[in-house]
mmCIF file of the N, C-alpha and C atoms, coordinates in Angstrom:
data_MODEL
# 
_entry.id   MODEL 
# 
loop_
_atom_site.group_PDB 
_atom_site.id 
_atom_site.type_symbol 
_atom_site.label_atom_id 
_atom_site.label_alt_id 
_atom_site.label_comp_id 
_atom_site.label_asym_id 
_atom_site.label_entity_id 
_atom_site.label_seq_id 
_atom_site.pdbx_PDB_ins_code 
_atom_site.Cartn_x 
_atom_site.Cartn_y 
_atom_site.Cartn_z 
_atom_site.occupancy 
_atom_site.B_iso_or_equiv 
_atom_site.pdbx_formal_charge 
_atom_site.auth_seq_id 
_atom_site.auth_comp_id 
_atom_site.auth_asym_id 
_atom_site.auth_atom_id 
_atom_site.pdbx_PDB_model_num 
ATOM 1   N N  . MET A 1 1  ? -19.905 66.950 -56.183 1.00 0.00 ? 1  MET A N  1 
ATOM 2   C CA . MET A 1 1  ? -19.249 67.560 -56.705 1.00 0.00 ? 1  MET A CA 1 
ATOM 3   C C  . MET A 1 1  ? -19.349 64.915 -56.649 1.00 0.00 ? 1  MET A C  1 
ATOM 4   N N  . LYS A 1 2  ? -19.788 64.049 -57.584 1.00 0.00 ? 2  LYS A N  1 
ATOM 5   C CA . LYS A 1 2  ? -19.569 62.906 -57.506 1.00 0.00 ? 2  LYS A CA 1 
ATOM 6   C C  . LYS A 1 2  ? -18.912 62.312 -58.200 1.00 0.00 ? 2  LYS A C  1 
ATOM 7   N N  . THR A 1 3  ? -17.686 61.140 -58.083 1.00 0.00 ? 3  THR A N  1 
ATOM 8   C CA . THR A 1 3  ? -17.184 61.176 -59.247 1.00 0.00 ? 3  THR A CA 1 
ATOM 9   C C  . THR A 1 3  ? -17.321 58.868 -59.158 1.00 0.00 ? 3  THR A C  1 
ATOM 10  N N  . ILE A 1 4  ? -18.046 58.332 -60.199 1.00 0.00 ? 4  ILE A N  1 
ATOM 11  C CA . ILE A 1 4  ? -17.702 56.892 -60.028 1.00 0.00 ? 4  ILE A CA 1 
ATOM 12  C C  . ILE A 1 4  ? -17.266 55.903 -61.278 1.00 0.00 ? 4  ILE A C  1 
ATOM 13  N N  . GLN A 1 5  ? -16.839 54.765 -61.324 1.00 0.00 ? 5  GLN A N  1 
ATOM 14  C CA . GLN A 1 5  ? -15.997 54.020 -62.447 1.00 0.00 ? 5  GLN A CA 1 
ATOM 15  C C  . GLN A 1 5  ? -17.638 53.758 -62.931 1.00 0.00 ? 5  GLN A C  1 
ATOM 16  N N  . ILE A 1 6  ? -17.405 52.750 -63.736 1.00 0.00 ? 6  ILE A N  1 
ATOM 17  C CA . ILE A 1 6  ? -18.777 52.918 -65.839 1.00 0.00 ? 6  ILE A CA 1 
ATOM 18  C C  . ILE A 1 6  ? -17.257 52.067 -66.096 1.00 0.00 ? 6  ILE A C  1 
ATOM 19  N N  . SER A 1 7  ? -18.495 51.004 -66.673 1.00 0.00 ? 7  SER A N  1 
ATOM 20  C CA . SER A 1 7  ? -18.353 50.052 -68.215 1.00 0.00 ? 7  SER A CA 1 
ATOM 21  C C  . SER A 1 7  ? -18.241 50.332 -69.977 1.00 0.00 ? 7  SER A C  1 
ATOM 22  N N  . LEU A 1 8  ? -17.306 51.326 -70.479 1.00 0.00 ? 8  LEU A N  1 
ATOM 23  C CA . LEU A 1 8  ? -18.626 51.481 -71.764 1.00 0.00 ? 8  LEU A CA 1 
ATOM 24  C C  . LEU A 1 8  ? -18.364 50.138 -72.324 1.00 0.00 ? 8  LEU A C  1 
ATOM 25  N N  . ASN A 1 9  ? -17.898 49.495 -71.974 1.00 0.00 ? 9  ASN A N  1 
ATOM 26  C CA . ASN A 1 9  ? -17.447 48.080 -73.425 1.00 0.00 ? 9  ASN A CA 1 
ATOM 27  C C  . ASN A 1 9  ? -17.958 47.610 -74.833 1.00 0.00 ? 9  ASN A C  1 
ATOM 28  N N  . SER A 1 10 ? -19.029 48.286 -75.783 1.00 0.00 ? 10 SER A N  1 
ATOM 29  C CA . SER A 1 10 ? -20.035 48.852 -76.459 1.00 0.00 ? 10 SER A CA 1 
ATOM 30  C C  . SER A 1 10 ? -20.173 49.634 -77.000 1.00 0.00 ? 10 SER A C  1 
ATOM 31  N N  . ILE A 1 11 ? -19.849 49.120 -78.381 1.00 0.00 ? 11 ILE A N  1 
ATOM 32  C CA . ILE A 1 11 ? -21.174 50.889 -78.808 1.00 0.00 ? 11 ILE A CA 1 
ATOM 33  C C  . ILE A 1 11 ? -22.435 51.363 -78.192 1.00 0.00 ? 11 ILE A C  1 
ATOM 34  N N  . ASP A 1 12 ? -22.866 49.676 -78.386 1.00 0.00 ? 12 ASP A N  1 
ATOM 35  C CA . ASP A 1 12 ? -24.927 50.098 -77.564 1.00 0.00 ? 12 ASP A CA 1 
ATOM 36  C C  . ASP A 1 12 ? -24.341 50.453 -76.292 1.00 0.00 ? 12 ASP A C  1 
ATOM 37  N N  . LYS A 1 13 ? -23.587 50.345 -75.694 1.00 0.00 ? 13 LYS A N  1 
ATOM 38  C CA . LYS A 1 13 ? -23.624 50.893 -74.231 1.00 0.00 ? 13 LYS A CA 1 
ATOM 39  C C  . LYS A 1 13 ? -23.569 51.869 -74.490 1.00 0.00 ? 13 LYS A C  1 
ATOM 40  N N  . VAL A 1 14 ? -22.008 52.431 -75.293 1.00 0.00 ? 14 VAL A N  1 
ATOM 41  C CA . VAL A 1 14 ? -22.065 54.059 -75.156 1.00 0.00 ? 14 VAL A CA 1 
ATOM 42  C C  . VAL A 1 14 ? -23.588 54.697 -75.708 1.00 0.00 ? 14 VAL A C  1 
ATOM 43  N N  . LYS A 1 15 ? -24.250 54.000 -76.790 1.00 0.00 ? 15 LYS A N  1 
ATOM 44  C CA . LYS A 1 15 ? -24.922 55.216 -77.584 1.00 0.00 ? 15 LYS A CA 1 
ATOM 45  C C  . LYS A 1 15 ? -26.528 55.237 -76.575 1.00 0.00 ? 15 LYS A C  1 
ATOM 46  N N  . SER A 1 16 ? -27.028 54.410 -75.504 1.00 0.00 ? 16 SER A N  1 
ATOM 47  C CA . SER A 1 16 ? -27.274 54.263 -74.285 1.00 0.00 ? 16 SER A CA 1 
ATOM 48  C C  . SER A 1 16 ? -27.482 54.899 -73.047 1.00 0.00 ? 16 SER A C  1 
ATOM 49  N N  . PHE A 1 17 ? -25.919 54.974 -72.899 1.00 0.00 ? 17 PHE A N  1 
ATOM 50  C CA . PHE A 1 17 ? -25.171 56.251 -71.379 1.00 0.00 ? 17 PHE A CA 1 
ATOM 51  C C  . PHE A 1 17 ? -25.763 56.890 -71.858 1.00 0.00 ? 17 PHE A C  1 
ATOM 52  N N  . VAL A 1 18 ? -25.709 57.993 -73.482 1.00 0.00 ? 18 VAL A N  1 
ATOM 53  C CA . VAL A 1 18 ? -25.629 59.731 -73.486 1.00 0.00 ? 18 VAL A CA 1 
ATOM 54  C C  . VAL A 1 18 ? -27.145 59.533 -73.988 1.00 0.00 ? 18 VAL A C  1 
ATOM 55  N N  . ASN A 1 19 ? -27.469 58.766 -74.439 1.00 0.00 ? 19 ASN A N  1 
ATOM 56  C CA . ASN A 1 19 ? -29.360 58.939 -74.319 1.00 0.00 ? 19 ASN A CA 1 
ATOM 57  C C  . ASN A 1 19 ? -29.911 59.137 -72.723 1.00 0.00 ? 19 ASN A C  1 
ATOM 58  N N  . GLU A 1 20 ? -28.964 58.562 -71.480 1.00 0.00 ? 20 GLU A N  1 
ATOM 59  C CA . GLU A 1 20 ? -30.174 58.338 -70.414 1.00 0.00 ? 20 GLU A CA 1 
ATOM 60  C C  . GLU A 1 20 ? -29.205 59.962 -69.631 1.00 0.00 ? 20 GLU A C  1 
ATOM 61  N N  . ILE A 1 21 ? -27.891 60.022 -69.789 1.00 0.00 ? 21 ILE A N  1 
ATOM 62  C CA . ILE A 1 21 ? -26.857 61.288 -68.931 1.00 0.00 ? 21 ILE A CA 1 
ATOM 63  C C  . ILE A 1 21 ? -27.320 62.785 -70.236 1.00 0.00 ? 21 ILE A C  1 
ATOM 64  N N  . THR A 1 22 ? -27.914 62.537 -70.840 1.00 0.00 ? 22 THR A N  1 
ATOM 65  C CA . THR A 1 22 ? -28.559 64.355 -71.311 1.00 0.00 ? 22 THR A CA 1 
ATOM 66  C C  . THR A 1 22 ? -30.018 64.503 -71.389 1.00 0.00 ? 22 THR A C  1 
ATOM 67  N N  . LYS A 1 23 ? -30.876 63.402 -70.489 1.00 0.00 ? 23 LYS A N  1 
ATOM 68  C CA . LYS A 1 23 ? -31.904 63.693 -70.289 1.00 0.00 ? 23 LYS A CA 1 
ATOM 69  C C  . LYS A 1 23 ? -31.946 64.691 -68.697 1.00 0.00 ? 23 LYS A C  1 
ATOM 70  N N  . PHE A 1 24 ? -30.796 64.619 -68.131 1.00 0.00 ? 24 PHE A N  1 
ATOM 71  C CA . PHE A 1 24 ? -29.992 66.056 -66.647 1.00 0.00 ? 24 PHE A CA 1 
ATOM 72  C C  . PHE A 1 24 ? -29.311 67.109 -68.096 1.00 0.00 ? 24 PHE A C  1 
ATOM 73  N N  . ASP A 1 25 ? -30.336 68.432 -66.978 1.00 0.00 ? 25 ASP A N  1 
ATOM 74  C CA . ASP A 1 25 ? -29.237 69.379 -66.942 1.00 0.00 ? 25 ASP A CA 1 
ATOM 75  C C  . ASP A 1 25 ? -28.623 69.171 -66.016 1.00 0.00 ? 25 ASP A C  1 
ATOM 76  N N  . VAL A 1 26 ? -27.017 68.813 -66.345 1.00 0.00 ? 26 VAL A N  1 
ATOM 77  C CA . VAL A 1 26 ? -25.219 68.173 -65.805 1.00 0.00 ? 26 VAL A CA 1 
ATOM 78  C C  . VAL A 1 26 ? -24.838 68.529 -65.865 1.00 0.00 ? 26 VAL A C  1 
ATOM 79  N N  . ASP A 1 27 ? -23.542 68.472 -65.806 1.00 0.00 ? 27 ASP A N  1 
ATOM 80  C CA . ASP A 1 27 ? -22.657 68.881 -66.889 1.00 0.00 ? 27 ASP A CA 1 
ATOM 81  C C  . ASP A 1 27 ? -21.852 67.413 -65.561 1.00 0.00 ? 27 ASP A C  1 
ATOM 82  N N  . PHE A 1 28 ? -21.362 66.657 -67.219 1.00 0.00 ? 28 PHE A N  1 
ATOM 83  C CA . PHE A 1 28 ? -21.001 64.970 -67.230 1.00 0.00 ? 28 PHE A CA 1 
ATOM 84  C C  . PHE A 1 28 ? -19.802 64.592 -68.229 1.00 0.00 ? 28 PHE A C  1 
ATOM 85  N N  . ASP A 1 29 ? -18.478 64.738 -66.507 1.00 0.00 ? 29 ASP A N  1 
ATOM 86  C CA . ASP A 1 29 ? -17.125 63.914 -67.469 1.00 0.00 ? 29 ASP A CA 1 
ATOM 87  C C  . ASP A 1 29 ? -16.486 63.311 -67.462 1.00 0.00 ? 29 ASP A C  1 
ATOM 88  N N  . LEU A 1 30 ? -15.693 62.455 -68.099 1.00 0.00 ? 30 LEU A N  1 
ATOM 89  C CA . LEU A 1 30 ? -14.904 61.362 -68.476 1.00 0.00 ? 30 LEU A CA 1 
ATOM 90  C C  . LEU A 1 30 ? -14.149 61.231 -68.567 1.00 0.00 ? 30 LEU A C  1 
ATOM 91  N N  . VAL A 1 31 ? -12.804 60.710 -67.418 1.00 0.00 ? 31 VAL A N  1 
ATOM 92  C CA . VAL A 1 31 ? -11.992 60.465 -67.043 1.00 0.00 ? 31 VAL A CA 1 
ATOM 93  C C  . VAL A 1 31 ? -10.875 59.290 -67.496 1.00 0.00 ? 31 VAL A C  1 
ATOM 94  N N  . SER A 1 32 ? -10.058 59.550 -68.779 1.00 0.00 ? 32 SER A N  1 
ATOM 95  C CA . SER A 1 32 ? -10.171 58.395 -68.161 1.00 0.00 ? 32 SER A CA 1 
ATOM 96  C C  . SER A 1 32 ? -7.854  59.207 -68.345 1.00 0.00 ? 32 SER A C  1 
ATOM 97  N N  . GLY A 1 33 ? -7.105  58.330 -67.878 1.00 0.00 ? 33 GLY A N  1 
ATOM 98  C CA . GLY A 1 33 ? -5.324  58.852 -67.460 1.00 0.00 ? 33 GLY A CA 1 
ATOM 99  C C  . GLY A 1 33 ? -6.196  60.605 -67.651 1.00 0.00 ? 33 GLY A C  1 
ATOM 100 N N  . ARG A 1 34 ? -5.039  61.231 -68.512 1.00 0.00 ? 34 ARG A N  1 
ATOM 101 C CA . ARG A 1 34 ? -5.198  62.789 -68.180 1.00 0.00 ? 34 ARG A CA 1 
ATOM 102 C C  . ARG A 1 34 ? -6.155  63.189 -70.009 1.00 0.00 ? 34 ARG A C  1 
ATOM 103 N N  . TYR A 1 35 ? -7.100  62.799 -69.871 1.00 0.00 ? 35 TYR A N  1 
ATOM 104 C CA . TYR A 1 35 ? -8.328  62.664 -71.076 1.00 0.00 ? 35 TYR A CA 1 
ATOM 105 C C  . TYR A 1 35 ? -9.355  63.246 -70.215 1.00 0.00 ? 35 TYR A C  1 
ATOM 106 N N  . VAL A 1 36 ? -9.910  63.976 -70.942 1.00 0.00 ? 36 VAL A N  1 
ATOM 107 C CA . VAL A 1 36 ? -11.673 64.142 -69.438 1.00 0.00 ? 36 VAL A CA 1 
ATOM 108 C C  . VAL A 1 36 ? -12.557 64.330 -70.687 1.00 0.00 ? 36 VAL A C  1 
ATOM 109 N N  . ILE A 1 37 ? -12.959 64.107 -70.987 1.00 0.00 ? 37 ILE A N  1 
ATOM 110 C CA . ILE A 1 37 ? -14.365 64.163 -71.887 1.00 0.00 ? 37 ILE A CA 1 
ATOM 111 C C  . ILE A 1 37 ? -15.312 64.622 -71.152 1.00 0.00 ? 37 ILE A C  1 
ATOM 112 N N  . ASP A 1 38 ? -16.808 65.213 -72.522 1.00 0.00 ? 38 ASP A N  1 
ATOM 113 C CA . ASP A 1 38 ? -17.254 65.404 -72.283 1.00 0.00 ? 38 ASP A CA 1 
ATOM 114 C C  . ASP A 1 38 ? -18.398 64.288 -71.904 1.00 0.00 ? 38 ASP A C  1 
ATOM 115 N N  . ALA A 1 39 ? -19.648 63.619 -71.407 1.00 0.00 ? 39 ALA A N  1 
ATOM 116 C CA . ALA A 1 39 ? -20.015 62.689 -70.870 1.00 0.00 ? 39 ALA A CA 1 
ATOM 117 C C  . ALA A 1 39 ? -20.903 62.574 -71.944 1.00 0.00 ? 39 ALA A C  1 
ATOM 118 N N  . LYS A 1 40 ? -21.564 63.626 -73.099 1.00 0.00 ? 40 LYS A N  1 
ATOM 119 C CA . LYS A 1 40 ? -22.938 64.411 -73.536 1.00 0.00 ? 40 LYS A CA 1 
ATOM 120 C C  . LYS A 1 40 ? -22.255 64.012 -74.271 1.00 0.00 ? 40 LYS A C  1 
ATOM 121 N N  . SER A 1 41 ? -21.269 63.736 -75.204 1.00 0.00 ? 41 SER A N  1 
ATOM 122 C CA . SER A 1 41 ? -20.438 63.884 -76.815 1.00 0.00 ? 41 SER A CA 1 
ATOM 123 C C  . SER A 1 41 ? -19.745 62.363 -77.308 1.00 0.00 ? 41 SER A C  1 
ATOM 124 N N  . ILE A 1 42 ? -20.465 61.576 -78.055 1.00 0.00 ? 42 ILE A N  1 
ATOM 125 C CA . ILE A 1 42 ? -20.613 60.246 -78.429 1.00 0.00 ? 42 ILE A CA 1 
ATOM 126 C C  . ILE A 1 42 ? -19.314 60.279 -78.905 1.00 0.00 ? 42 ILE A C  1 
ATOM 127 N N  . MET A 1 43 ? -19.148 60.779 -79.797 1.00 0.00 ? 43 MET A N  1 
ATOM 128 C CA . MET A 1 43 ? -17.660 60.728 -80.095 1.00 0.00 ? 43 MET A CA 1 
ATOM 129 C C  . MET A 1 43 ? -16.504 61.392 -79.835 1.00 0.00 ? 43 MET A C  1 
ATOM 130 N N  . GLY A 1 44 ? -16.467 61.885 -78.533 1.00 0.00 ? 44 GLY A N  1 
ATOM 131 C CA . GLY A 1 44 ? -15.184 62.155 -77.623 1.00 0.00 ? 44 GLY A CA 1 
ATOM 132 C C  . GLY A 1 44 ? -15.235 60.816 -75.965 1.00 0.00 ? 44 GLY A C  1 
ATOM 133 N N  . ILE A 1 45 ? -15.746 60.432 -76.117 1.00 0.00 ? 45 ILE A N  1 
ATOM 134 C CA . ILE A 1 45 ? -16.641 58.767 -75.396 1.00 0.00 ? 45 ILE A CA 1 
ATOM 135 C C  . ILE A 1 45 ? -15.410 57.690 -76.815 1.00 0.00 ? 45 ILE A C  1 
ATOM 136 N N  . PHE A 1 46 ? -15.725 58.264 -77.643 1.00 0.00 ? 46 PHE A N  1 
ATOM 137 C CA . PHE A 1 46 ? -15.066 57.126 -78.641 1.00 0.00 ? 46 PHE A CA 1 
ATOM 138 C C  . PHE A 1 46 ? -13.685 57.469 -79.460 1.00 0.00 ? 46 PHE A C  1 
ATOM 139 N N  . SER A 1 47 ? -13.187 58.111 -78.387 1.00 0.00 ? 47 SER A N  1 
ATOM 140 C CA . SER A 1 47 ? -11.889 58.504 -78.143 1.00 0.00 ? 47 SER A CA 1 
ATOM 141 C C  . SER A 1 47 ? -11.138 58.365 -77.104 1.00 0.00 ? 47 SER A C  1 
ATOM 142 N N  . LEU A 1 48 ? -11.528 57.246 -75.948 1.00 0.00 ? 48 LEU A N  1 
ATOM 143 C CA . LEU A 1 48 ? -11.205 57.075 -74.934 1.00 0.00 ? 48 LEU A CA 1 
ATOM 144 C C  . LEU A 1 48 ? -10.575 55.418 -75.964 1.00 0.00 ? 48 LEU A C  1 
ATOM 145 N N  . ASP A 1 49 ? -10.118 54.661 -74.341 1.00 0.00 ? 49 ASP A N  1 
ATOM 146 C CA . ASP A 1 49 ? -9.895  53.795 -74.031 1.00 0.00 ? 49 ASP A CA 1 
ATOM 147 C C  . ASP A 1 49 ? -10.627 52.635 -73.168 1.00 0.00 ? 49 ASP A C  1 
ATOM 148 N N  . LEU A 1 50 ? -11.864 52.381 -74.417 1.00 0.00 ? 50 LEU A N  1 
ATOM 149 C CA . LEU A 1 50 ? -12.656 51.637 -73.253 1.00 0.00 ? 50 LEU A CA 1 
ATOM 150 C C  . LEU A 1 50 ? -13.022 50.568 -72.895 1.00 0.00 ? 50 LEU A C  1 
ATOM 151 N N  . SER A 1 51 ? -12.123 49.420 -73.056 1.00 0.00 ? 51 SER A N  1 
ATOM 152 C CA . SER A 1 51 ? -11.959 48.150 -72.511 1.00 0.00 ? 51 SER A CA 1 
ATOM 153 C C  . SER A 1 51 ? -10.702 48.898 -71.320 1.00 0.00 ? 51 SER A C  1 
ATOM 154 N N  . LYS A 1 52 ? -11.086 49.665 -70.222 1.00 0.00 ? 52 LYS A N  1 
ATOM 155 C CA . LYS A 1 52 ? -10.939 49.251 -69.592 1.00 0.00 ? 52 LYS A CA 1 
ATOM 156 C C  . LYS A 1 52 ? -11.738 49.909 -68.393 1.00 0.00 ? 52 LYS A C  1 
ATOM 157 N N  . PRO A 1 53 ? -12.648 50.211 -67.610 1.00 0.00 ? 53 PRO A N  1 
ATOM 158 C CA . PRO A 1 53 ? -13.278 51.805 -66.507 1.00 0.00 ? 53 PRO A CA 1 
ATOM 159 C C  . PRO A 1 53 ? -13.185 52.733 -66.742 1.00 0.00 ? 53 PRO A C  1 
ATOM 160 N N  . ILE A 1 54 ? -14.224 54.086 -67.007 1.00 0.00 ? 54 ILE A N  1 
ATOM 161 C CA . ILE A 1 54 ? -13.906 54.328 -66.724 1.00 0.00 ? 54 ILE A CA 1 
ATOM 162 C C  . ILE A 1 54 ? -14.348 55.790 -65.843 1.00 0.00 ? 54 ILE A C  1 
ATOM 163 N N  . ASP A 1 55 ? -13.982 57.191 -65.026 1.00 0.00 ? 55 ASP A N  1 
ATOM 164 C CA . ASP A 1 55 ? -13.991 57.255 -64.168 1.00 0.00 ? 55 ASP A CA 1 
ATOM 165 C C  . ASP A 1 55 ? -15.300 58.907 -64.047 1.00 0.00 ? 55 ASP A C  1 
ATOM 166 N N  . LEU A 1 56 ? -16.473 58.348 -63.993 1.00 0.00 ? 56 LEU A N  1 
ATOM 167 C CA . LEU A 1 56 ? -17.490 59.128 -64.363 1.00 0.00 ? 56 LEU A CA 1 
ATOM 168 C C  . LEU A 1 56 ? -17.712 60.507 -62.814 1.00 0.00 ? 56 LEU A C  1 
ATOM 169 N N  . SER A 1 57 ? -18.091 61.551 -63.753 1.00 0.00 ? 57 SER A N  1 
ATOM 170 C CA . SER A 1 57 ? -17.139 62.859 -63.150 1.00 0.00 ? 57 SER A CA 1 
ATOM 171 C C  . SER A 1 57 ? -18.387 63.656 -62.855 1.00 0.00 ? 57 SER A C  1 
ATOM 172 N N  . ILE A 1 58 ? -19.957 62.950 -62.191 1.00 0.00 ? 58 ILE A N  1 
ATOM 173 C CA . ILE A 1 58 ? -21.410 64.636 -61.602 1.00 0.00 ? 58 ILE A CA 1 
ATOM 174 C C  . ILE A 1 58 ? -20.596 65.449 -61.293 1.00 0.00 ? 58 ILE A C  1 
ATOM 175 N N  . HIS A 1 59 ? -21.793 66.630 -61.823 1.00 0.00 ? 59 HIS A N  1 
ATOM 176 C CA . HIS A 1 59 ? -20.763 67.613 -61.204 1.00 0.00 ? 59 HIS A CA 1 
ATOM 177 C C  . HIS A 1 59 ? -22.957 68.441 -61.156 1.00 0.00 ? 59 HIS A C  1 
ATOM 178 N N  . ALA A 1 60 ? -23.272 67.831 -60.367 1.00 0.00 ? 60 ALA A N  1 
ATOM 179 C CA . ALA A 1 60 ? -24.545 67.956 -59.764 1.00 0.00 ? 60 ALA A CA 1 
ATOM 180 C C  . ALA A 1 60 ? -24.375 68.729 -57.947 1.00 0.00 ? 60 ALA A C  1 
ATOM 181 N N  . GLU A 1 61 ? -25.209 69.110 -57.767 1.00 0.00 ? 61 GLU A N  1 
ATOM 182 C CA . GLU A 1 61 ? -25.178 69.057 -55.780 1.00 0.00 ? 61 GLU A CA 1 
ATOM 183 C C  . GLU A 1 61 ? -26.885 68.330 -55.299 1.00 0.00 ? 61 GLU A C  1 
ATOM 184 N N  . ASP A 1 62 ? -27.366 68.817 -56.478 1.00 0.00 ? 62 ASP A N  1 
ATOM 185 C CA . ASP A 1 62 ? -28.965 68.118 -56.407 1.00 0.00 ? 62 ASP A CA 1 
ATOM 186 C C  . ASP A 1 62 ? -29.031 67.373 -56.954 1.00 0.00 ? 62 ASP A C  1 
ATOM 187 N N  . GLY A 1 63 ? -29.937 66.060 -56.588 1.00 0.00 ? 63 GLY A N  1 
ATOM 188 C CA . GLY A 1 63 ? -30.315 65.025 -57.709 1.00 0.00 ? 63 GLY A CA 1 
ATOM 189 C C  . GLY A 1 63 ? -29.744 64.041 -58.156 1.00 0.00 ? 63 GLY A C  1 
ATOM 190 N N  . ILE A 1 64 ? -28.367 63.980 -57.455 1.00 0.00 ? 64 ILE A N  1 
ATOM 191 C CA . ILE A 1 64 ? -27.379 62.313 -57.243 1.00 0.00 ? 64 ILE A CA 1 
ATOM 192 C C  . ILE A 1 64 ? -28.138 60.818 -57.421 1.00 0.00 ? 64 ILE A C  1 
ATOM 193 N N  . GLU A 1 65 ? -28.904 61.192 -55.983 1.00 0.00 ? 65 GLU A N  1 
ATOM 194 C CA . GLU A 1 65 ? -29.202 59.505 -56.624 1.00 0.00 ? 65 GLU A CA 1 
ATOM 195 C C  . GLU A 1 65 ? -30.045 59.250 -57.642 1.00 0.00 ? 65 GLU A C  1 
ATOM 196 N N  . GLU A 1 66 ? -31.008 59.602 -58.447 1.00 0.00 ? 66 GLU A N  1 
ATOM 197 C CA . GLU A 1 66 ? -31.601 59.760 -59.673 1.00 0.00 ? 66 GLU A CA 1 
ATOM 198 C C  . GLU A 1 66 ? -31.207 59.414 -60.811 1.00 0.00 ? 66 GLU A C  1 
ATOM 199 N N  . ILE A 1 67 ? -29.654 60.957 -60.533 1.00 0.00 ? 67 ILE A N  1 
ATOM 200 C CA . ILE A 1 67 ? -28.685 60.432 -61.862 1.00 0.00 ? 67 ILE A CA 1 
ATOM 201 C C  . ILE A 1 67 ? -27.378 59.253 -61.693 1.00 0.00 ? 67 ILE A C  1 
ATOM 202 N N  . LEU A 1 68 ? -27.800 57.875 -60.141 1.00 0.00 ? 68 LEU A N  1 
ATOM 203 C CA . LEU A 1 68 ? -27.271 57.051 -60.033 1.00 0.00 ? 68 LEU A CA 1 
ATOM 204 C C  . LEU A 1 68 ? -27.978 56.236 -59.937 1.00 0.00 ? 68 LEU A C  1 
ATOM 205 N N  . GLU A 1 69 ? -29.548 56.133 -60.276 1.00 0.00 ? 69 GLU A N  1 
ATOM 206 C CA . GLU A 1 69 ? -30.053 55.056 -60.516 1.00 0.00 ? 69 GLU A CA 1 
ATOM 207 C C  . GLU A 1 69 ? -30.307 55.151 -62.017 1.00 0.00 ? 69 GLU A C  1 
ATOM 208 N N  . ALA A 1 70 ? -30.242 55.991 -62.821 1.00 0.00 ? 70 ALA A N  1 
ATOM 209 C CA . ALA A 1 70 ? -30.087 56.361 -64.507 1.00 0.00 ? 70 ALA A CA 1 
ATOM 210 C C  . ALA A 1 70 ? -28.937 55.353 -64.764 1.00 0.00 ? 70 ALA A C  1 
ATOM 211 N N  . VAL A 1 71 ? -27.681 56.090 -64.440 1.00 0.00 ? 71 VAL A N  1 
ATOM 212 C CA . VAL A 1 71 ? -26.517 54.814 -64.673 1.00 0.00 ? 71 VAL A CA 1 
ATOM 213 C C  . VAL A 1 71 ? -25.636 53.758 -64.045 1.00 0.00 ? 71 VAL A C  1 
ATOM 214 N N  . LYS A 1 72 ? -26.838 53.344 -62.709 1.00 0.00 ? 72 LYS A N  1 
ATOM 215 C CA . LYS A 1 72 ? -26.507 51.758 -62.551 1.00 0.00 ? 72 LYS A CA 1 
ATOM 216 C C  . LYS A 1 72 ? -26.673 50.287 -63.325 1.00 0.00 ? 72 LYS A C  1 
ATOM 217 N N  . PRO A 1 73 ? -26.714 50.679 -64.290 1.00 0.00 ? 73 PRO A N  1 
ATOM 218 C CA . PRO A 1 73 ? -26.657 49.357 -65.096 1.00 0.00 ? 73 PRO A CA 1 
ATOM 219 C C  . PRO A 1 73 ? -24.692 49.349 -65.783 1.00 0.00 ? 73 PRO A C  1 
ATOM 220 N N  . TYR A 1 74 ? -24.484 51.342 -65.823 1.00 0.00 ? 74 TYR A N  1 
ATOM 221 C CA . TYR A 1 74 ? -23.010 51.502 -66.305 1.00 0.00 ? 74 TYR A CA 1 
ATOM 222 C C  . TYR A 1 74 ? -21.853 51.212 -65.351 1.00 0.00 ? 74 TYR A C  1 
ATOM 223 N N  . MET A 1 75 ? -22.577 50.917 -63.513 1.00 0.00 ? 75 MET A N  1 
ATOM 224 C CA . MET A 1 75 ? -21.485 51.088 -63.013 1.00 0.00 ? 75 MET A CA 1 
ATOM 225 C C  . MET A 1 75 ? -20.199 50.130 -62.727 1.00 0.00 ? 75 MET A C  1 
ATOM 226 N N  . VAL A 1 76 ? -19.646 49.959 -62.543 1.00 0.00 ? 76 VAL A N  1 
ATOM 227 C CA . VAL A 1 76 ? -18.501 48.862 -61.659 1.00 0.00 ? 76 VAL A CA 1 
ATOM 228 C C  . VAL A 1 76 ? -18.764 48.634 -60.785 1.00 0.00 ? 76 VAL A C  1 
# 
């Protein structure tokens, strides 16, 4: 598992982020304070405070480099 910080401070960023990560058959969690949300859930993401960076947990053993390249535009 790898954890990185991302910023999703606009509606367009949230939509494009979810479109990017749904291409991967891997579990993603967003952690904000005590809340853990499925990162592939647009409604779940909008329940978080998007004004601050959020931790993205990637539950993958292989292909981490490819995933990191896909989420690079959102990394803090």
